[in-house]
Residue frames as qw, qx, qy, qz and C-alpha x, y, z in Angstrom:
[[0.183, -0.278, 0.929, 0.162, 22.93, 35.11, 26.63],
 [0.669, 0.139, -0.354, -0.638, 20.88, 33.21, 24.06],
 [0.705, -0.183, 0.625, -0.283, 19.38, 29.95, 25.31],
 [0.148, 0.268, -0.867, -0.393, 19.98, 26.76, 23.37],
 [0.798, 0.048, 0.087, -0.594, 16.87, 24.90, 22.28],
 [0.307, -0.241, 0.919, 0.050, 17.14, 21.14, 22.59],
 [0.587, 0.162, -0.448, -0.654, 15.46, 19.42, 19.61],
 [0.780, -0.098, 0.522, -0.331, 13.43, 16.27, 20.04],
 [0.076, 0.355, -0.855, -0.371, 14.73, 13.21, 18.20],
 [0.819, 0.142, 0.146, -0.537, 12.29, 10.93, 16.42],
 [0.852, 0.022, 0.514, 0.096, 12.43, 7.63, 14.58],
 [0.266, -0.319, 0.605, 0.679, 14.66, 7.17, 11.56],
 [0.208, -0.085, -0.699, -0.679, 11.67, 6.10, 9.46],
 [0.513, 0.117, 0.481, -0.701, 7.91, 5.66, 9.72],
 [0.206, -0.032, -0.861, -0.464, 5.41, 3.19, 8.29],
 [0.691, -0.225, -0.088, -0.682, 1.78, 2.12, 8.50],
 [0.073, -0.265, 0.917, -0.288, 1.53, -0.57, 11.18],
 [0.190, 0.331, 0.906, -0.182, -2.17, -1.40, 11.01],
 [0.255, -0.058, -0.354, -0.898, -5.36, -0.64, 9.08],
 [0.126, 0.357, 0.880, -0.286, -9.04, -0.98, 9.90],
 [0.178, -0.156, -0.398, -0.886, -12.35, 0.00, 8.39],
 [0.268, 0.355, 0.741, -0.503, -16.03, 0.39, 9.20],
 [0.157, -0.137, -0.615, -0.761, -18.81, 0.09, 6.62],
 [0.494, -0.014, 0.330, -0.804, -22.38, 0.95, 7.63],
 [0.436, 0.110, 0.884, -0.130, -24.88, -1.89, 7.69],
 [0.559, 0.634, 0.376, -0.380, -27.34, -0.43, 5.19],
 [0.376, -0.062, 0.657, 0.650, -26.60, -1.28, 1.55],
 [0.403, 0.668, 0.221, -0.585, -28.26, 1.06, -0.95],
 [0.569, 0.181, 0.651, 0.469, -28.48, -0.29, -4.53],
 [0.047, -0.050, 0.343, 0.937, -28.82, 1.97, -7.56],
 [0.173, -0.462, -0.778, -0.390, -32.44, 0.88, -7.90],
 [0.267, -0.676, -0.556, 0.404, -33.35, 2.93, -4.79],
 [0.197, -0.544, 0.025, 0.816, -32.12, 6.14, -6.42],
 [0.271, 0.109, 0.643, 0.708, -33.01, 6.00, -10.09],
 [0.063, 0.724, 0.670, 0.150, -36.62, 7.22, -9.99],
 [0.188, -0.873, -0.207, 0.400, -35.84, 10.59, -8.41],
 [0.172, -0.633, 0.396, 0.643, -33.11, 11.37, -10.93],
 [0.749, 0.571, 0.033, -0.334, -34.79, 9.87, -14.02],
 [0.114, 0.640, -0.750, -0.125, -31.96, 7.40, -14.48],
 [0.959, 0.020, -0.212, -0.188, -31.19, 3.67, -14.52],
 [0.799, -0.476, 0.324, 0.173, -28.82, 1.19, -12.93],
 [0.797, 0.308, 0.263, 0.449, -27.08, 0.76, -16.29],
 [0.241, 0.873, 0.010, 0.424, -26.55, 4.52, -16.68],
 [0.474, -0.836, 0.250, -0.117, -25.11, 4.90, -13.18],
 [0.857, -0.254, 0.356, 0.272, -22.74, 1.97, -13.61],
 [0.688, 0.506, 0.219, 0.471, -21.57, 3.19, -17.02],
 [0.078, 0.909, -0.047, 0.408, -20.90, 6.69, -15.65],
 [0.321, -0.772, 0.417, -0.356, -19.28, 5.77, -12.35],
 [0.482, 0.232, -0.836, 0.124, -18.83, 2.03, -11.89],
 [0.258, -0.166, 0.650, -0.695, -21.00, 2.19, -8.76],
 [0.418, -0.247, -0.821, -0.301, -23.47, -0.64, -8.07],
 [0.550, -0.693, -0.465, 0.000, -24.19, -0.02, -4.38],
 [0.164, 0.537, -0.390, 0.730, -23.12, 2.27, -1.57],
 [0.454, -0.397, -0.714, 0.356, -23.41, 2.20, 2.24],
 [0.161, -0.646, -0.041, -0.745, -25.44, 4.80, 4.12],
 [0.205, 0.066, -0.745, 0.631, -25.16, 5.26, 7.86],
 [0.376, -0.665, -0.634, -0.114, -28.05, 5.00, 10.28],
 [0.219, -0.883, 0.037, -0.413, -28.61, 7.75, 12.88],
 [0.792, -0.586, 0.158, 0.071, -26.63, 5.63, 15.35],
 [0.821, 0.094, 0.179, 0.533, -23.68, 5.27, 12.96],
 [0.023, -0.987, -0.006, 0.159, -22.27, 8.71, 13.63],
 [0.475, 0.755, -0.386, 0.235, -18.92, 10.11, 12.48],
 [0.270, -0.633, 0.637, -0.346, -17.53, 9.38, 15.94],
 [0.849, -0.120, 0.456, -0.238, -18.97, 5.83, 16.22],
 [0.877, 0.477, -0.025, 0.054, -17.73, 4.79, 12.78],
 [0.277, 0.781, -0.479, 0.290, -14.30, 6.27, 13.52],
 [0.489, -0.529, 0.611, -0.327, -13.96, 4.48, 16.84],
 [0.938, 0.093, 0.310, -0.128, -14.89, 1.15, 15.25],
 [0.742, 0.622, -0.169, 0.185, -12.35, 1.58, 12.44],
 [0.020, 0.776, -0.526, 0.347, -9.67, 2.80, 14.86],
 [0.741, -0.382, 0.490, -0.252, -10.17, -0.21, 17.11],
 [0.947, 0.276, 0.157, 0.059, -9.52, -2.56, 14.20],
 [0.497, 0.759, -0.293, 0.300, -6.44, -0.60, 13.11],
 [0.292, -0.704, 0.549, -0.342, -4.99, -0.66, 16.63],
 [0.885, -0.156, 0.416, -0.142, -5.64, -4.41, 16.93],
 [0.846, 0.512, -0.014, 0.150, -3.99, -4.99, 13.54],
 [0.286, 0.774, -0.408, 0.390, -0.96, -3.01, 14.71],
 [0.746, -0.202, -0.551, 0.314, -0.83, -4.87, 18.02],
 [0.194, 0.232, -0.310, 0.901, -1.05, -1.61, 19.98],
 [0.179, -0.640, -0.677, 0.317, -3.16, -0.16, 22.75],
 [0.117, 0.871, 0.293, 0.376, -4.83, 3.22, 22.38],
 [0.493, -0.841, -0.004, 0.224, -2.84, 4.47, 25.38],
 [0.661, -0.213, 0.340, 0.635, 0.29, 4.32, 23.19],
 [0.377, 0.661, 0.419, 0.495, -1.13, 6.77, 20.62],
 [0.349, -0.333, -0.173, 0.859, 0.33, 10.26, 20.91],
 [0.209, 0.324, -0.108, -0.916, -1.89, 12.00, 18.36],
 [0.430, 0.459, 0.777, -0.010, -5.21, 11.46, 16.59],
 [0.093, 0.295, -0.332, -0.891, -5.75, 13.06, 13.17],
 [0.446, 0.474, 0.745, -0.147, -9.24, 12.89, 11.68],
 [0.015, 0.123, -0.468, -0.875, -9.90, 13.84, 8.07],
 [0.151, 0.553, 0.818, -0.040, -13.56, 14.64, 7.40],
 [0.063, -0.137, -0.186, -0.971, -15.85, 17.21, 5.81],
 [0.507, -0.414, -0.562, -0.506, -19.03, 15.80, 7.34],
 [0.371, -0.404, -0.619, 0.562, -18.55, 16.49, 11.04],
 [0.049, 0.712, 0.436, 0.548, -21.19, 19.20, 11.03],
 [0.419, -0.864, -0.164, 0.228, -20.01, 21.10, 14.09],
 [0.372, 0.850, -0.219, 0.301, -17.60, 23.91, 13.35],
 [0.201, 0.457, -0.693, 0.520, -15.96, 23.30, 16.73],
 [0.362, -0.670, 0.620, 0.188, -14.74, 21.37, 18.64],
 [0.392, 0.420, -0.757, -0.311, -12.86, 19.00, 16.37],
 [0.926, -0.134, -0.119, -0.332, -14.38, 15.51, 16.36],
 [0.657, 0.348, -0.596, 0.303, -10.84, 14.14, 16.82],
 [0.104, -0.424, 0.593, -0.676, -10.90, 15.25, 20.46],
 [0.795, -0.153, 0.212, -0.547, -14.03, 13.21, 21.23],
 [0.916, 0.235, -0.321, -0.059, -12.64, 10.19, 19.40],
 [0.406, 0.457, -0.634, 0.474, -9.29, 10.42, 21.21],
 [0.382, -0.366, 0.504, -0.683, -11.03, 10.71, 24.58],
 [0.885, -0.044, 0.104, -0.451, -13.36, 7.78, 23.99],
 [0.847, 0.316, -0.415, 0.102, -10.53, 5.58, 22.75],
 [0.717, -0.664, 0.097, 0.188, -8.33, 6.55, 25.69],
 [0.714, 0.547, -0.083, 0.429, -5.61, 7.69, 23.29],
 [0.332, 0.510, -0.390, 0.691, -2.45, 8.65, 25.10],
 [0.321, -0.298, -0.729, 0.526, -4.09, 7.83, 28.40],
 [0.018, -0.842, -0.529, 0.102, -6.63, 10.55, 27.66],
 [0.221, -0.799, 0.078, 0.554, -3.99, 13.19, 26.86],
 [0.588, 0.157, 0.538, 0.583, -3.23, 12.63, 23.18],
 [0.093, 0.383, -0.189, -0.899, -3.07, 15.57, 20.80],
 [0.377, 0.453, 0.803, 0.087, -6.06, 15.59, 18.45],
 [0.180, 0.522, -0.073, -0.831, -7.19, 17.67, 15.50],
 [0.684, 0.525, 0.499, -0.083, -9.27, 17.51, 12.31],
 [0.231, -0.258, 0.531, 0.773, -8.08, 17.98, 8.74],
 [0.554, 0.645, 0.371, -0.373, -10.39, 19.44, 6.08],
 [0.000, 0.502, -0.631, -0.591, -8.87, 18.36, 2.79],
 [0.777, 0.292, -0.079, -0.552, -11.82, 16.46, 1.32],
 [0.985, 0.151, -0.028, -0.078, -10.91, 13.33, -0.63],
 [0.582, 0.539, -0.456, 0.403, -7.17, 14.02, -0.28],
 [0.434, -0.743, 0.258, -0.439, -7.45, 14.34, 3.49],
 [0.956, -0.274, 0.100, 0.043, -6.34, 10.81, 4.33],
 [0.785, 0.334, -0.065, 0.517, -3.10, 11.21, 2.37],
 [0.003, 0.781, -0.206, 0.589, -2.57, 14.60, 4.03],
 [0.722, -0.606, 0.190, -0.275, -2.95, 12.87, 7.39],
 [0.966, 0.002, 0.011, 0.259, -0.49, 10.12, 6.47],
 [0.518, 0.577, -0.158, 0.611, 2.10, 12.74, 5.53],
 [0.282, -0.755, 0.224, -0.548, 1.60, 14.71, 8.74],
 [0.888, -0.424, 0.129, -0.126, 1.76, 11.55, 10.86],
 [0.885, 0.222, -0.087, 0.399, 4.94, 10.35, 9.15],
 [0.269, 0.663, -0.228, 0.660, 6.62, 13.70, 9.82],
 [0.550, -0.681, 0.184, -0.447, 5.46, 13.62, 13.47],
 [0.970, -0.225, 0.044, 0.081, 6.89, 10.16, 14.06],
 [0.763, 0.309, -0.077, 0.562, 10.19, 11.05, 12.43],
 [0.079, 0.704, -0.146, 0.690, 10.28, 14.44, 14.12],
 [0.347, -0.003, -0.757, 0.554, 9.66, 12.98, 17.55],
 [0.337, -0.208, 0.169, -0.903, 6.41, 14.75, 18.42],
 [0.838, -0.099, 0.235, -0.482, 4.58, 11.40, 18.66],
 [0.282, -0.316, 0.895, 0.142, 5.69, 7.78, 18.61],
 [0.178, 0.324, 0.901, 0.228, 2.39, 6.48, 17.26],
 [0.276, 0.230, -0.007, -0.933, -0.24, 8.44, 15.36],
 [0.373, 0.414, 0.827, -0.069, -3.77, 7.35, 14.53],
 [0.147, 0.213, -0.340, -0.904, -5.03, 8.69, 11.18],
 [0.357, 0.430, 0.803, -0.207, -8.75, 8.37, 10.46],
 [0.164, 0.015, -0.436, -0.885, -10.68, 9.19, 7.29],
 [0.119, 0.409, 0.862, -0.276, -14.42, 9.28, 7.94],
 [0.205, -0.005, -0.263, -0.943, -17.51, 10.58, 6.13],
 [0.302, 0.484, 0.775, -0.272, -21.31, 10.61, 6.39],
 [0.024, -0.110, 0.419, 0.901, -21.81, 12.05, 2.92],
 [0.097, -0.512, -0.816, -0.252, -25.42, 10.88, 2.87],
 [0.168, -0.695, -0.446, 0.539, -26.09, 13.88, 5.15],
 [0.005, -0.630, 0.168, 0.759, -24.96, 16.27, 2.41],
 [0.185, 0.054, 0.819, 0.541, -26.33, 14.48, -0.65],
 [0.486, 0.319, 0.060, -0.812, -29.15, 15.97, -2.71],
 [0.492, 0.098, 0.864, 0.034, -31.11, 12.91, -3.83],
 [0.537, 0.733, 0.379, -0.174, -32.71, 14.90, -6.65],
 [0.085, 0.823, -0.416, -0.378, -29.41, 16.04, -8.18],
 [0.940, 0.334, 0.006, -0.061, -28.76, 13.80, -11.19],
 [0.497, 0.700, -0.445, 0.256, -25.06, 14.62, -11.13],
 [0.051, 0.493, -0.714, 0.495, -24.31, 13.63, -7.51],
 [0.758, -0.301, 0.145, -0.560, -27.21, 11.66, -5.99],
 [0.988, 0.042, -0.136, -0.064, -25.70, 8.27, -6.82],
 [0.508, 0.623, -0.481, 0.349, -22.04, 9.02, -6.08],
 [0.040, -0.581, 0.580, -0.570, -21.53, 9.30, -2.34],
 [0.787, -0.294, -0.541, -0.036, -21.39, 6.76, 0.47],
 [0.446, -0.786, 0.265, -0.337, -20.54, 6.62, 4.17],
 [0.943, -0.070, -0.249, 0.208, -17.82, 4.88, 6.15],
 [0.293, -0.887, 0.354, -0.034, -14.58, 5.16, 8.08],
 [0.898, 0.226, -0.241, 0.292, -11.05, 3.90, 7.61],
 [0.385, -0.883, 0.265, -0.050, -8.08, 4.21, 9.95],
 [0.809, 0.308, -0.368, 0.340, -4.37, 3.49, 10.06],
 [0.604, -0.767, 0.097, 0.196, -1.76, 3.54, 12.82],
 [0.602, 0.681, -0.243, 0.339, 1.58, 5.06, 11.85],
 [0.667, -0.719, 0.175, 0.086, 4.69, 4.45, 13.92],
 [0.128, -0.766, 0.583, 0.239, 8.46, 3.97, 13.86],
 [0.953, 0.298, 0.060, -0.002, 10.21, 1.70, 11.40],
 [0.631, -0.464, 0.414, 0.464, 13.76, 0.49, 10.82],
 [0.373, 0.097, 0.614, 0.689, 13.32, 0.93, 7.07],
 [0.227, 0.153, -0.108, -0.956, 11.50, 3.56, 4.98],
 [0.186, 0.362, 0.913, -0.039, 7.78, 2.75, 4.83],
 [0.232, 0.856, 0.418, -0.196, 6.24, 6.05, 3.69],
 [0.562, 0.259, 0.264, 0.740, 7.68, 7.90, 0.71],
 [0.086, -0.213, -0.075, 0.970, 7.82, 11.67, 0.25],
 [0.324, 0.669, 0.614, -0.266, 4.43, 13.24, -0.24],
 [0.143, 0.123, 0.414, 0.891, 3.60, 15.09, -3.44],
 [0.006, -0.683, -0.695, 0.223, 0.76, 17.44, -2.61],
 [0.107, -0.028, 0.153, 0.982, -0.77, 20.74, -3.53],
 [0.255, 0.635, 0.629, -0.370, -3.92, 22.60, -4.46],
 [0.164, 0.232, 0.469, 0.836, -5.53, 24.54, -7.27],
 [0.058, 0.496, 0.567, -0.656, -7.78, 27.11, -5.65],
 [0.213, 0.236, -0.340, -0.885, -8.68, 28.58, -9.04],
 [0.480, -0.129, -0.735, -0.461, -11.07, 25.62, -9.35],
 [0.070, -0.029, 0.766, -0.639, -12.47, 25.80, -5.84],
 [0.586, 0.166, 0.184, -0.772, -16.04, 25.96, -7.16],
 [0.467, 0.203, -0.774, -0.377, -15.76, 22.64, -9.02],
 [0.564, -0.349, -0.747, 0.043, -16.86, 20.72, -5.91],
 [0.009, 0.238, -0.362, 0.901, -18.49, 22.74, -3.18],
 [0.043, 0.448, 0.774, -0.445, -21.28, 23.15, -0.68],
 [0.168, 0.644, 0.599, 0.445, -24.36, 24.66, -2.28],
 [0.149, -0.885, -0.115, -0.425, -24.77, 27.50, 0.22],
 [0.251, 0.408, -0.554, 0.681, -22.71, 29.14, 2.95],
 [0.352, -0.410, -0.761, 0.358, -23.61, 28.49, 6.61],
 [0.016, -0.216, -0.196, 0.956, -24.18, 32.27, 6.86],
 [0.343, -0.142, -0.516, -0.772, -27.09, 31.88, 4.46],
 [0.477, -0.406, -0.779, -0.008, -28.86, 29.67, 6.99],
 [0.272, -0.373, -0.470, 0.752, -28.40, 32.31, 9.67],
 [0.090, 0.209, -0.089, -0.970, -29.75, 35.09, 7.46],
 [0.574, 0.059, -0.385, -0.720, -32.53, 33.17, 5.70],
 [0.480, -0.133, 0.773, -0.393, -34.52, 30.67, 7.77],
 [0.811, 0.389, 0.179, -0.399, -36.34, 29.52, 4.63],
 [0.341, 0.641, -0.656, -0.208, -33.12, 28.38, 2.96],
 [0.972, -0.004, -0.207, -0.111, -32.73, 24.63, 2.33],
 [0.719, -0.574, 0.343, 0.190, -30.01, 22.69, 4.16],
 [0.188, 0.737, -0.561, -0.328, -26.65, 22.75, 2.31],
 [0.946, 0.089, 0.310, 0.043, -25.73, 19.82, 0.09],
 [0.455, -0.397, 0.532, 0.593, -22.85, 19.04, -2.24],
 [0.661, 0.714, 0.117, -0.200, -22.68, 20.08, -5.86],
 [0.571, -0.361, 0.555, 0.485, -20.07, 19.18, -8.46],
 [0.517, 0.695, -0.259, -0.427, -19.08, 20.15, -11.98],
 [0.916, -0.089, 0.391, 0.024, -18.49, 16.56, -13.02],
 [0.783, 0.558, 0.055, 0.269, -16.79, 17.07, -16.38],
 [0.096, 0.881, -0.342, 0.313, -14.40, 19.69, -14.99],
 [0.616, -0.566, 0.524, -0.160, -13.41, 17.40, -12.13],
 [0.942, 0.156, 0.287, 0.075, -13.07, 14.42, -14.46],
 [0.619, 0.718, -0.114, 0.297, -10.72, 16.25, -16.83],
 [0.139, -0.831, 0.439, -0.313, -8.63, 17.63, -13.98],
 [0.779, -0.389, 0.476, -0.126, -8.33, 14.27, -12.23],
 [0.925, 0.295, 0.200, 0.134, -7.42, 12.34, -15.38],
 [0.585, 0.700, -0.121, 0.391, -4.81, 14.73, -16.75],
 [0.058, -0.799, 0.394, -0.451, -3.31, 16.25, -13.62],
 [0.748, -0.499, 0.365, -0.243, -3.43, 13.39, -11.10],
 [0.958, 0.210, 0.000, 0.193, -1.57, 10.97, -13.34],
 [0.404, 0.698, -0.310, 0.503, 1.29, 13.49, -13.32],
 [0.425, -0.672, 0.402, -0.455, 1.18, 13.67, -9.52],
 [0.973, -0.150, 0.163, -0.066, 1.26, 9.86, -9.34],
 [0.800, 0.444, -0.149, 0.376, 4.38, 9.85, -11.50],
 [0.067, 0.749, -0.362, 0.551, 5.97, 12.51, -9.29],
 [0.714, -0.525, 0.320, -0.334, 5.20, 10.48, -6.15],
 [0.986, 0.077, 0.051, 0.138, 6.77, 7.39, -7.72],
 [0.568, 0.615, -0.234, 0.495, 9.85, 9.38, -8.75],
 [0.251, -0.756, 0.337, -0.501, 10.16, 10.95, -5.28],
 [0.830, -0.386, 0.353, -0.195, 10.19, 7.48, -3.71],
 [0.015, 0.553, -0.793, -0.256, 12.53, 6.02, -6.34],
 [0.533, 0.145, 0.822, -0.137, 9.93, 3.45, -7.36],
 [0.171, 0.112, -0.636, -0.744, 8.76, 2.49, -10.86],
 [0.702, 0.003, -0.007, -0.712, 5.16, 1.70, -11.75],
 [0.796, 0.140, -0.565, -0.165, 6.11, -1.89, -12.54],
 [0.283, 0.216, -0.779, 0.517, 7.54, -2.25, -9.00],
 [0.474, -0.234, 0.265, -0.806, 4.17, -1.63, -7.37],
 [0.046, -0.114, -0.987, 0.100, 2.24, -4.39, -5.63],
 [0.044, 0.691, 0.714, -0.105, -0.94, -2.29, -5.53],
 [0.058, 0.237, 0.142, 0.959, -2.38, 1.00, -6.73],
 [0.166, -0.604, -0.733, 0.265, -4.93, 2.48, -4.31],
 [0.049, 0.270, 0.137, 0.952, -6.33, 5.75, -5.65],
 [0.326, 0.187, 0.434, -0.819, -9.20, 7.67, -4.09],
 [0.213, 0.338, 0.902, 0.164, -12.40, 5.92, -5.12],
 [0.188, 0.392, 0.051, -0.899, -13.95, 8.81, -7.03],
 [0.727, 0.489, -0.002, -0.482, -15.09, 7.20, -10.27],
 [0.843, -0.035, 0.500, 0.197, -14.18, 3.95, -12.01],
 [0.636, 0.713, 0.156, 0.252, -13.62, 5.79, -15.30],
 [0.047, -0.933, 0.333, -0.131, -11.13, 8.13, -13.62],
 [0.686, -0.461, 0.559, 0.063, -9.28, 5.14, -12.19],
 [0.832, 0.311, 0.406, 0.215, -9.15, 3.44, -15.60],
 [0.416, 0.881, -0.027, 0.224, -7.85, 6.62, -17.24],
 [0.300, -0.840, 0.447, -0.069, -5.13, 7.00, -14.59],
 [0.826, -0.169, 0.520, 0.138, -4.05, 3.39, -15.09],
 [0.721, 0.587, 0.256, 0.265, -3.70, 4.04, -18.82],
 [0.155, 0.950, -0.174, 0.206, -1.80, 7.31, -18.32],
 [0.485, -0.702, 0.519, -0.041, 0.59, 5.67, -15.85],
 [0.644, 0.402, -0.631, -0.157, 1.11, 2.69, -18.18],
 [0.541, -0.411, 0.627, -0.381, 0.49, 0.51, -15.15],
 [0.201, 0.192, -0.937, -0.212, 1.24, -3.18, -15.90],
 [0.677, -0.250, -0.387, -0.574, -1.91, -5.33, -15.93],
 [0.686, -0.149, -0.680, 0.212, -0.55, -7.55, -13.17],
 [0.106, 0.106, -0.469, 0.871, -0.57, -4.67, -10.64],
 [0.150, -0.594, -0.788, 0.060, -3.79, -4.94, -8.57],
 [0.023, -0.284, -0.047, -0.958, -5.91, -1.77, -8.51],
 [0.114, 0.293, 0.717, -0.623, -8.46, -0.83, -5.84],
 [0.242, -0.258, -0.551, -0.756, -12.05, -0.79, -7.11],
 [0.079, -0.297, -0.797, 0.520, -13.91, -0.52, -3.81],
 [0.262, 0.168, -0.002, -0.950, -16.15, 2.16, -5.32],
 [0.388, -0.108, -0.762, -0.506, -18.30, -0.49, -6.98],
 [0.480, -0.438, -0.757, 0.059, -19.77, -1.59, -3.63],
 [0.394, -0.544, -0.449, 0.589, -19.19, 1.44, -1.43],
 [0.188, 0.933, 0.253, 0.174, -19.47, 4.51, -3.63],
 [0.388, 0.553, -0.241, 0.697, -17.28, 7.55, -3.13],
 [0.623, -0.671, -0.370, 0.157, -16.54, 7.81, 0.60],
 [0.069, 0.945, -0.160, 0.277, -14.15, 10.78, 0.23],
 [0.079, -0.734, 0.614, -0.278, -11.53, 10.78, 3.02],
 [0.742, -0.258, 0.571, -0.240, -12.45, 7.20, 4.00],
 [0.864, 0.431, -0.083, -0.246, -12.06, 5.67, 0.55],
 [0.455, 0.607, -0.641, 0.116, -8.33, 4.88, 0.51],
 [0.201, -0.358, 0.828, -0.381, -8.06, 3.16, 3.91],
 [0.788, 0.131, 0.396, -0.453, -11.30, 1.24, 3.25],
 [0.798, 0.524, -0.253, -0.156, -9.95, 0.07, -0.12],
 [0.195, 0.593, -0.748, 0.224, -6.61, -0.79, 1.46],
 [0.510, -0.210, 0.712, -0.435, -8.26, -2.93, 4.12],
 [0.861, 0.303, 0.191, -0.361, -10.37, -4.75, 1.52],
 [0.638, 0.611, -0.466, -0.042, -7.39, -5.50, -0.73],
 [0.005, 0.484, -0.816, 0.318, -5.40, -6.92, 2.19],
 [0.631, -0.055, 0.608, -0.479, -8.31, -8.98, 3.53],
 [0.855, 0.413, 0.066, -0.307, -9.09, -10.44, 0.10],
 [0.769, -0.212, 0.460, 0.390, -5.45, -11.28, -0.62],
 [0.559, 0.787, 0.182, 0.187, -5.46, -8.99, -3.65],
 [0.214, 0.793, -0.402, 0.406, -2.60, -7.12, -1.97],
 [0.836, -0.202, -0.437, 0.263, -0.14, -8.50, 0.59],
 [0.486, -0.864, 0.035, 0.129, 1.35, -7.20, 3.80],
 [0.576, -0.479, 0.378, 0.544, 4.77, -5.69, 3.17],
 [0.550, 0.488, 0.495, 0.462, 3.94, -4.92, -0.45],
 [0.197, -0.244, 0.070, 0.947, 4.61, -1.57, -2.07],
 [0.194, 0.712, 0.670, 0.083, 1.57, 0.56, -2.91],
 [0.118, 0.152, 0.112, 0.975, 0.90, 3.98, -4.38],
 [0.014, -0.684, -0.680, 0.263, -1.92, 5.88, -2.67],
 [0.147, 0.148, 0.268, 0.941, -3.41, 8.98, -4.28],
 [0.020, 0.671, 0.665, -0.328, -6.14, 11.29, -3.02],
 [0.098, 0.077, 0.273, 0.954, -7.78, 14.22, -4.83],
 [0.064, -0.656, -0.752, -0.023, -10.93, 16.25, -4.44],
 [0.032, -0.930, -0.330, -0.158, -12.69, 19.47, -3.47],
 [0.506, -0.660, 0.018, 0.556, -10.48, 22.50, -3.26],
 [0.963, 0.112, -0.230, -0.082, -9.18, 21.27, -5.63],
 [0.346, -0.720, 0.593, -0.104, -6.56, 19.48, -3.50],
 [0.918, 0.231, -0.319, -0.040, -4.38, 16.44, -3.98],
 [0.308, -0.684, 0.648, -0.133, -1.75, 14.32, -2.23],
 [0.966, 0.150, -0.189, -0.097, -0.03, 11.05, -2.98],
 [0.175, -0.700, 0.687, -0.088, 2.80, 8.91, -1.66],
 [0.716, 0.170, -0.674, -0.065, 4.30, 5.45, -1.97],
 [0.563, -0.529, 0.442, -0.455, 3.82, 3.30, 1.13],
 [0.234, 0.154, -0.959, 0.046, 4.61, -0.14, 2.46],
 [0.658, -0.365, -0.372, -0.544, 1.37, -1.97, 3.19],
 [0.412, -0.501, 0.583, -0.489, 0.80, -3.00, 6.83]]
């Protein structure tokens, strides 16, 4: 006799209930970087839109920044950590292969009374949007009532300060959201994917195995083929944005905010043009003060837009992440 499996019922819909961010105390202006890369503040701003970035101190670890951001997100949602059933952390700068940093964060927060599921996601700058999609499916599938999604990076640890193409780009920080049940749709269908044929466009300079075999080898840093990434992001990601809008049944003119990954101001401007986004739709430009914080950039920009009043709670926003892999993910959301 075949046994009958009883499925678990979840919520009809899911939405983001709260958002929080953590920005390291140290502000690093372009002037601190220009001498080593034979550059200038004007050149950096014209190429990227970046004026400053935040770099973490030794005490501002991946875990510490995540816990601070998560605490703010939980408070914003009006929830206690004990109610969280799963913690998802997107990062490429937790430098231990195992265990996942999510387990430490969940334990220290007291998530799920110390029993919450926890795992890391390695999807670079698209990782936060990947996490949002996974969390939405978990809430609606019934495997967790509330899910904490964290995007966190200490990219200063992997930045080559003598590399003219990347030294000025990256920053540190953490952003978090709480996703839970909703009576109405609050997270649209995800449009995601990857193009592994371009996996070398953004990558670590050397394999960890090289460090094992060659003790004289320098520590790995990030390298990027800037023009290749720029062209890919401008032409391909605008199409993904349109697909995400179509999947949610939302038009560009219906948006109350556009929050793309903060990769480069010129990429953002090109995407706005390709999408024919109306000028009255606010667009995140957090990169100017915080640089490219990879998985943390979208929740940090979301928090800033809500705190400044540039975007409003309950508004409709398009979020879009893209980066190393090359990977991408985007969805329409209701702002917390």
